[in-house]
Each structure stands twice: as C-alpha cells, then as structure tokens.
C-alpha positions as CSV (number, residue, x, y, z in Angstrom):
1,M,-5.2,2.3,10.4
2,K,-6.5,1.0,14.6
3,H,-4.7,2.5,17.8
4,H,-3.0,-0.6,18.1
5,Q,-1.1,-0.3,14.8
6,Q,-0.3,3.1,15.3
7,L,1.2,2.5,18.6
8,R,3.3,-0.6,17.6
9,N,4.4,1.6,14.1
10,S,5.6,4.3,16.6
11,M,7.6,2.3,19.0
12,P,11.4,3.2,19.0
13,A,13.6,0.3,16.9
14,P,15.5,-2.1,18.7
15,A,19.2,-0.4,19.8
16,D,20.9,-3.8,18.2
17,R,19.6,-2.1,14.8
18,Q,22.3,-0.6,12.9
19,P,22.0,2.9,11.4
20,G,21.9,1.1,7.6
21,E,19.0,-1.0,8.7
22,H,17.3,2.4,10.4
23,R,18.0,3.8,7.1
24,A,16.9,0.7,4.9
25,I,13.7,0.8,6.8
26,A,13.1,4.3,6.1
27,D,13.6,4.2,2.4
28,A,11.4,1.1,1.9
29,W,8.5,3.2,4.1
30,L,9.1,6.1,1.9
31,R,8.8,4.2,-1.4
32,S,5.7,2.7,-0.1
33,A,3.8,5.9,0.5
34,L,5.0,7.6,-2.2
35,D,4.0,4.4,-4.5
36,G,0.6,4.6,-2.7
37,I,0.4,8.7,-3.4
38,R,1.0,7.9,-7.1
39,Q,-1.7,5.2,-7.2
40,M,-4.2,7.4,-5.6
41,H,-3.0,10.4,-8.2
42,L,-3.5,8.4,-11.3
43,N,-6.7,6.1,-10.2
44,E,-10.0,7.6,-9.2
45,N,-11.2,4.0,-8.1
46,T,-8.3,3.9,-5.1
47,R,-8.9,7.2,-3.9
48,R,-12.5,6.1,-3.3
49,E,-10.9,3.2,-1.9
50,V,-8.7,4.9,0.9
51,A,-11.7,7.3,1.4
52,K,-13.9,4.6,2.5
53,R,-10.9,3.4,4.9
54,L,-10.3,6.5,6.4
55,F,-14.1,7.6,7.3
C-alpha cells in the first residue's frame, strides 16, 4: 500500500457519522480482510501474488 493510501485510510471519520455507520464500515472491512486471508490460506497462487505486492 502506498503511503498516501495508508494516510487516507488512517484518517478519522467525519464527526457526523452515526455509530451504526462506523460499525457497518468496520464489519465490511473485517469481512474483506477475512476473505483475503481465507483465499491466501486455500490458494498458493494468491499467496504468491500477495507476496509480490509486499516485496
């Protein structure tokens, strides 16, 4: 991930969001992360692609 993407992802959410919105965003992110982990666990090609992006 590029530095500007990391910065954008770490910026606080607008104050006008409701707690339920934060929960929905966090739940969607967690589902996405777990799906990616599951794919890497099951598929060697996926692991290689991720490793290429990391190094």
